C-alpha positions in Angstrom: 111.6 71.8 54.1 114.1 74.2 55.8 112.6 77.1 53.8 108.9 76.1 54.7 110.2 76.0 58.2 112.0 79.4 58.1 108.9 81.0 56.5 106.7 79.7 59.6 108.8 81.5 62.0 107.2 84.8 63.1 108.4 87.8 65.3 105.4 89.0 67.4 104.6 91.7 70.0 102.1 91.2 72.6 101.2 94.0 75.3 99.2 92.6 78.0 99.4 95.9 80.0 100.1 99.5 79.3 98.3 99.9 76.0 95.0 101.2 77.4 96.2 102.9 80.4 99.2 104.8 81.6 100.7 102.1 84.0 100.7 98.5 84.4 103.3 97.7 81.9 103.5 94.1 80.7 105.1 93.4 77.1 106.1 90.0 75.4 108.0 89.3 72.3 107.8 86.1 70.7 109.8 84.4 68.0 109.4 81.1 66.1 106.4 79.0 64.7 103.0 79.7 66.3 103.1 76.4 68.0 106.4 76.8 69.6 107.2 80.4 70.1 110.2 81.6 72.4 109.3 84.5 74.5 110.9 87.3 76.5 109.1 89.7 78.6 109.7 93.5 79.0 108.6 95.2 82.2 106.1 93.8 84.9 104.4 96.6 86.4 101.4 97.7 88.4 98.7 100.4 88.5 96.9 101.6 91.6 93.4 101.2 92.8 90.8 103.9 92.8 87.5 104.6 94.3 86.0 102.2 91.7 88.1 99.2 93.2 87.3 99.6 96.8 89.8 97.8 99.1 92.4 97.4 96.2 95.8 99.0 96.3 97.5 97.3 93.3 96.4 96.0 90.0 98.6 94.3 87.5 98.2 92.5 84.2 96.8 88.8 83.8 99.8 87.0 82.4 97.4 83.8 81.9 98.1 83.6 78.3 101.9 83.2 78.8 101.6 80.4 81.5 103.3 77.4 80.0 105.0 79.1 77.2 108.9 79.1 76.8 110.0 82.5 78.4 113.6 82.7 78.1 114.2 85.9 80.1 112.6 88.9 81.7 114.0 92.4 81.0 113.3 95.5 83.3 113.9 98.9 81.5 113.9 100.9 84.7 112.5 101.0 88.4 109.3 102.9 88.3 106.5 100.9 90.1 104.4 100.7 86.7 107.4 99.0 85.1 108.6 96.7 88.1 105.9 96.7 90.9 104.4 93.3 89.9 107.6 91.3 89.6 107.1 89.7 93.1 103.4 89.2 92.3 103.6 87.5 89.0 106.8 85.7 88.8 105.6 82.7 90.7 102.3 82.8 88.6 104.3 82.7 85.4 105.8 79.3 86.5 109.0 80.0 85.1 112.8 80.1 86.1 113.6 82.7 83.7 116.4 85.0 84.6 115.1 88.6 85.4 117.6 91.3 84.1 118.1 95.0 85.2 120.8 97.5 85.8 122.2 98.0 89.2 119.6 100.4 90.7 116.7 99.0 89.5 118.0 95.5 90.6 118.6 96.9 94.2 114.8 97.9 94.4 113.3 94.8 92.8 115.3 92.4 95.1 113.8 94.2 98.1 110.3 93.9 96.6 110.8 90.1 95.7 111.9 89.5 99.3 108.9 91.4 100.5 106.7 89.1 98.5 108.6 86.0 99.6 109.9 85.3 96.3 113.5 84.0 95.9 115.6 86.7 94.3 118.3 84.4 93.0 116.7 84.7 89.4 117.4 88.4 89.4 120.5 89.1 87.5 122.2 92.6 87.4 123.3 94.0 84.0 126.0 96.7 83.4 124.9 99.7 81.7 125.2 99.1 78.0 125.4 95.5 78.7 124.0 92.8 76.3 122.3 89.5 77.2 121.5 86.5 74.9 118.1 84.9 75.6 117.0 82.2 73.3 116.7 83.6 69.8 117.0 87.3 71.3 120.1 89.3 71.8 119.3 92.3 74.1 121.5 95.5 74.6 120.6 98.2 77.2 120.9 101.6 75.8 121.2 104.6 77.9 118.2 107.2 77.9 117.3 110.1 80.4 114.0 110.0 82.4 112.9 110.9 85.9 114.7 108.0 87.7 118.2 106.7 87.6 119.4 104.1 85.0 116.5 104.5 82.3 117.2 102.3 79.3 115.7 101.3 76.1 116.4 97.9 74.8 117.8 97.1 71.5 116.4 93.5 70.9 117.9 91.6 67.9 116.2 88.9 66.4 116.5 86.7 63.2 113.7 88.6 61.8 115.0 92.1 62.7 115.7 94.7 65.2 113.2 96.1 67.6 114.0 99.1 69.8 111.7 99.2 73.1 112.3 102.6 74.4 110.8 102.1 77.8 110.0 105.7 79.5 112.2 108.5 78.5 112.6 112.0 77.5 115.5 114.0 76.1 117.3 115.9 78.9 120.4 117.9 77.8 121.7 118.1 81.3 120.5 115.4 83.6 121.4 115.7 87.3 122.1 111.9 87.6 123.6 109.5 85.0 124.7 110.1 81.4 122.8 112.1 78.7 120.6 110.2 76.0 122.9 107.9 73.8 122.2 109.8 70.8 125.1 108.1 69.0 124.0 104.6 69.8 120.6 105.3 68.6 121.8 106.7 65.4 124.1 103.9 64.9 121.1 101.6 65.4 119.1 103.5 62.8 122.1 103.1 60.4 122.0 99.3 61.0 118.2 99.3 60.2 115.4 98.9 63.0 112.3 97.0 62.1 109.9 98.4 64.9 110.2 100.9 67.6 107.8 100.2 70.5 107.5 103.7 72.0 106.3 105.9 75.1 103.2 107.8 74.2 102.5 109.6 77.5 103.0 113.2 76.3 102.1 112.8 72.5 99.5 115.6 72.9 102.1 118.0 74.2 104.2 120.3 71.8 107.8 121.0 72.1 110.1 119.6 74.7 109.6 118.4 78.3 112.4 120.4 79.8 115.6 119.8 81.8 116.1 118.9 85.4 118.7 121.5 85.5 116.3 124.1 85.2 114.1 122.6 88.1 117.1 122.5 90.2 117.7 126.4 89.8 114.2 127.0 90.3 114.0 125.1 93.5 117.2 126.7 94.6 115.5 130.2 94.2 112.0 129.3 95.7 113.4 127.5 98.7 115.9 130.5 99.6 112.9 132.9 99.8 111.1 130.9 102.6 111.2 132.1 106.0 109.6 129.4 107.9 109.5 125.5 107.8 109.5 124.2 104.4 108.0 120.9 103.2 108.7 119.7 99.5 106.8 116.6 98.0 107.9 115.0 94.8 107.9 111.3 93.4 110.3 109.5 95.5 111.7 107.6 92.7 112.9 110.8 91.0 116.2 110.5 92.6 117.6 113.4 90.7 114.9 115.6 91.9 115.3 114.5 95.4 119.1 115.3 95.0 118.2 118.9 93.7 115.8 119.5 96.7 118.7 118.4 99.0 121.3 120.6 97.5 118.7 123.6 97.6 118.1 123.0 101.1 121.7 123.0 102.0 122.3 126.5 100.0 119.5 127.8 102.1 121.0 126.6 105.3 118.4 123.9 105.9 118.7 120.5 107.3 116.7 117.7 105.3 114.3 115.3 107.1 113.0 112.3 104.9 109.2 111.7 105.7 107.7 108.6 104.3 108.8 104.9 103.8 109.4 105.3 100.2 111.8 108.3 100.5 114.1 106.2 102.7 113.7 103.2 100.5 114.8 105.0 97.3 117.5 106.9 99.0 119.0 103.9 100.5 119.0 102.2 97.0 120.7 105.2 95.6 123.3 105.1 98.2 123.8 101.4 97.8 124.9 101.8 94.1 126.7 105.1 94.4 124.1 107.5 92.9 123.9 109.2 96.1 126.9 109.7 98.4 127.1 106.7 100.8 127.7 109.0 103.7 124.8 111.3 103.0 122.8 111.8 106.3 119.4 113.1 107.1 117.6 114.4 110.1 115.6 111.8 112.0 111.9 112.7 112.1 111.9 112.4 115.9 114.6 115.1 116.1 113.3 117.5 113.4 111.0 119.5 115.8 113.9 120.6 117.8 115.5 122.5 114.8 114.4 126.1 114.2 111.6 126.3 111.5 113.8 128.3 109.3 116.5 125.7 109.2 114.4 122.5 108.4 113.2 121.2 105.3 110.8 118.1 105.1 111.0 115.8 102.0 107.7 114.1 102.0 106.1 111.3 100.1 102.3 111.9 99.0 102.5 114.2 96.1 99.4 112.6 94.6 97.2 113.0 97.7 97.7 109.2 98.9 95.6 108.9 102.1 98.4 106.7 103.8 101.4 108.7 102.5 103.5 111.2 104.7 102.0 114.5 103.5 98.3 113.3 104.1 98.9 112.4 107.5 100.7 115.7 108.2 97.6 117.4 106.6 95.4 115.4 109.1 97.5 116.2 112.1 98.0 112.4 112.8 101.6 112.1 111.9 103.5 111.1 115.0 106.6 113.3 114.5 105.9 115.9 112.0 103.6 118.9 112.0 103.3 122.1 110.0 102.2 125.6 111.3 100.6 128.9 109.8 103.2 130.4 107.8 104.9 127.3 106.9 104.8 126.2 103.3 104.4 123.1 101.0 106.2 123.0 97.7 104.5 120.5 95.1 107.5 119.6 92.9 105.3 117.4 90.8 102.4 117.2 88.4 98.7 116.1 89.0 98.4 112.7 87.4 95.0 112.6 85.8 92.4 110.9 88.2 94.2 112.1 91.3 92.7 115.6 91.3 90.3 115.1 94.0 92.7 113.6 96.6 95.2 116.1 95.9 92.8 119.2 96.2 91.4 117.8 99.4 95.1 117.4 100.8 95.8 121.0 99.7 92.7 122.5 101.2 93.4 120.7 104.6 96.7 122.4 104.6 95.6 125.8 103.5 92.8 125.6 106.3 95.7 125.3 108.8 97.4 128.5 107.4 100.0 126.5 105.4 101.0 128.2 102.1 100.6 126.0 99.0 103.1 126.4 96.2 102.6 124.6 93.0 104.6 124.6 89.5 101.8 127.1 88.0 102.3 129.5 90.8 105.8 130.4 90.1 107.8 131.7 87.2 110.8 129.3 87.2 110.1 125.6 86.7 110.1 123.3 89.8 108.9 120.3 87.8 109.4 118.9 84.2 107.9 115.9 82.9 109.7 112.6 82.5 108.3 111.7 79.1 108.8 112.9 75.6 106.7 115.6 74.0 106.1 115.8 70.3 109.3 117.5 69.7 111.3 114.8 71.4 109.2 112.1 69.6 110.3 113.7 66.3 114.0 113.6 67.3 113.8 110.0 68.2 112.1 108.9 65.0 114.8 110.7 63.1 117.5 108.9 64.8 115.9 105.5 64.7 114.2 105.4 61.5 112.0 102.4 62.1 110.1 100.7 59.5 107.2 100.2 62.0 105.9 102.5 64.8 104.3 100.7 67.8 102.9 103.0 70.5 102.5 101.9 73.9 102.3 103.5 77.4 99.2 105.2 76.9 95.5 105.4 77.2 93.7 104.7 74.0 93.7 108.4 72.8 97.4 108.5 73.4 98.1 105.4 71.3 95.8 106.3 68.3 97.5 110.0 68.2 100.9 108.7 68.5 100.4 106.2 65.6 99.1 109.1 63.5 101.9 111.2 64.4 104.4 108.6 63.5 102.8 108.4 59.9 103.2 112.1 59.6 106.8 111.6 60.3 107.1 109.4 57.4 107.3 106.1 59.2 106.0 103.6 56.6 103.9 101.5 59.0 102.3 102.1 62.4 100.0 99.9 64.5 97.7 101.1 67.4 97.6 98.2 69.8 95.4 97.4 72.6 96.1 95.1 75.6 96.0 91.6 74.1 96.8 92.6 70.6 99.1 90.0 69.1 100.9 92.0 66.4 102.9 90.3 63.9 106.0 92.5 63.1 107.6 90.0 60.6 107.4 88.5 58.0 105.3 90.6 55.8 103.3 93.6 56.7 102.7 94.6 60.3 99.2 93.7 61.4 97.3 92.6 64.5 96.5 88.8 63.9 94.9 87.9 67.1 93.3 89.3 70.3 94.3 87.2 73.3 92.8 87.6 76.7 94.3 90.3 78.5 92.5 90.8 81.9 93.6 92.5 85.1 94.5 90.8 88.6 93.6 92.8 91.9 95.9 92.5 94.9 92.9 91.8 97.4 94.5 91.5 100.7 97.2 88.6 100.3 95.4 87.1 97.1 95.6 88.1 93.5 92.1 87.9 92.2 90.5 88.7 88.8 88.9 91.8 88.0 85.3 90.4 88.1 85.9 88.8 91.6 82.6 88.4 93.6 84.2 90.1 96.7 85.1 93.2 94.9 81.6 93.5 93.2 79.9 93.0 96.5 82.3 95.7 98.0 81.2 98.1 95.2 77.5 97.3 95.8 77.9 97.8 99.5 79.5 101.2 99.0 76.7 102.3 96.7 73.5 101.0 98.2 74.2 99.5 101.6 73.4 96.4 103.2 70.2 94.4 104.4 70.3 91.4 106.6 67.2 89.3 107.4 67.0 86.4 109.7 63.9 84.1 110.5 63.7 80.9 112.7 61.3 78.1 111.2 60.7 74.7 112.9 60.5 71.3 111.4 56.8 71.7 110.7 57.2 74.9 109.0 56.0 77.1 111.7 57.8 80.6 112.4 59.3 80.4 115.7 61.0 84.1 115.6 61.4 86.8 113.3 61.8 87.7 110.4 64.3 90.3 112.1 65.8 92.9 109.5 68.9 94.8 110.1 70.1 97.5 107.6 73.5 99.2 107.0 74.3 102.3 105.1 70.7 103.8 105.1 69.8 107.1 106.1 66.5 108.9 107.3 65.6 112.3 105.8 66.9 113.9 108.8 70.5 112.3 108.5 70.1 109.8 111.2 70.9 106.0 110.6 67.9 104.2 109.5 68.0 101.6 112.5 64.6 102.2 114.1 62.2 103.4 111.6 62.1 100.1 109.5 58.5 99.3 109.7 58.0 98.9 105.8 60.9 96.5 105.7 59.8 94.4 108.6 56.4 94.4 107.2 57.4 93.4 103.8 59.7 90.5 105.3 56.8 89.2 107.4 54.2 89.3 104.8 56.4 87.3 102.5 56.8 84.5 105.2 53.1 84.5 106.1 52.1 84.2 102.3 54.3 81.0 101.9 52.7 77.7 102.2 53.7 75.5 105.3 55.4 73.0 102.8 57.3 76.0 101.0 58.7 77.1 104.4 60.5 73.8 104.6 62.9 74.7 101.7 65.6 77.2 102.7 66.4 78.4 99.0 62.6 79.1 98.6 62.3 81.0 101.9 65.4 83.1 101.1 64.2 83.9 97.7 60.8 85.2 98.8 61.9 87.3 101.5 64.8 88.6 99.4 62.5 89.5 96.7 60.0 91.3 99.1 63.0 93.3 100.8 64.3 94.3 97.4 60.8 95.7 96.4 60.3 97.4 99.9 64.0 99.0 99.8 63.4 100.5 96.2 59.9 102.1 97.2 60.9 103.0 100.7 64.4 104.4 100.4 65.0 104.3 96.6 67.9 101.9 97.0 68.9 98.6 95.8 71.1 97.1 98.5 73.0 94.0 98.9 70.5 91.6 100.7 71.2 88.4 102.8 68.6 86.3 104.1 69.4 83.6 106.8 67.1 80.8 107.6 67.6 79.1 111.0 66.0 75.8 111.7 64.4 75.0 115.3 
């Protein structure tokens, strides 16, 4: 009986987010028989809304499959939004009291996010760098890596069925500006012990070579900033504290004071000070005082590197920032890359600045590097596989093309097995050959105002339709005998005439269509609200298509006299 019970124990991996997009990471590991698995979660992140999701800023994975399961702990690898941004949103939804483990810098940021969402942070437990936590059948050790944020970690997850290395986000930086170097000795030791599976970052799998060091970026920024004669603004990812530190040092060497512009810059630097990553006494110029400093002696460190409309740099470009303005001959340095999908917003931002005579400097315009990626290129992936030597490669953190290419690349590096999961793929890692044994629900949740709603929520669909085709409202007053007392009155929004004016006045075709629909109804039919709404709606839909070439959202209201 003991042997059969042991055979029924399975080790499974379940990505619910991050395997069909770069972002929104939510991973789960389960151990035990299928009917009574024990689980740990790794990272609970967000992605961001786009033009396809009007009114939505944050999107996260739907954890519905895990609700009611035995979750022993949640582990966070590092403090990027796509790994921690949904903790405050999803922790209450999971209906668990599982502790949340993170290293000190990540803990500092997650605590503020939980409080912001009204979630009790007492379940948040700091772990020392290199620390080990036992949670149910799992023993998890934090392994130091390098990335574009302080305290990035891989997780060495020991289970009765074997060891898993979950890399989180990483690169190999030989000279990181903050924190220790990649723990090559520790990774090699894990490989010597035997690693069953490595679950690994796929972001730069199409890029040859190495991603580069933050030290080279620091030197490039020092030289570039020193060359500028007027005010300088630099924008970068606020979470890259090493980059922020390099920009500050470059400014100081150029005789410039630094003004932080944007809430995220203040939040990140405050967290870095709180845990000793930045000097606690480091001071910055207040926004309100920055304009009194000569242009050649000020540097603005701004949020908004991806063209975000509400971020500091976009407001400066629109000239509606209350304290900061740039002038002809000033320059803006983009110490960042363009995240795919953000091209339109970034180029609009840069065009607005250029139109004001502000010079734009991007990484492609200068000889020395002013940005390097935080993710591994193929050369770094090859080295990691040589150190760890897993039996199974499981690519994550990528779009479908990244995942498939990474799985193939791992096979070319003589990894015996590779799996290319999707969100919702339940992957059995042991016993036996690794394989996808089920596909579980893996939807998305949108933060719509104060509420988390499913991706097919009616309100969002209506917003899309309103944005694409406009809105028609018709109202009619009918008495108890079925006689029309007033109307129908038709109002439209979002329609244009040929000369560009709003189509408010020349709606004769729509008015006539609605009136004809009512007149054709029998008196008895007019007594049924649903029938009246349907007939008027049908007539207006047909008239909108023939007159304006549009299929708007239509709302018909029947009032009774």
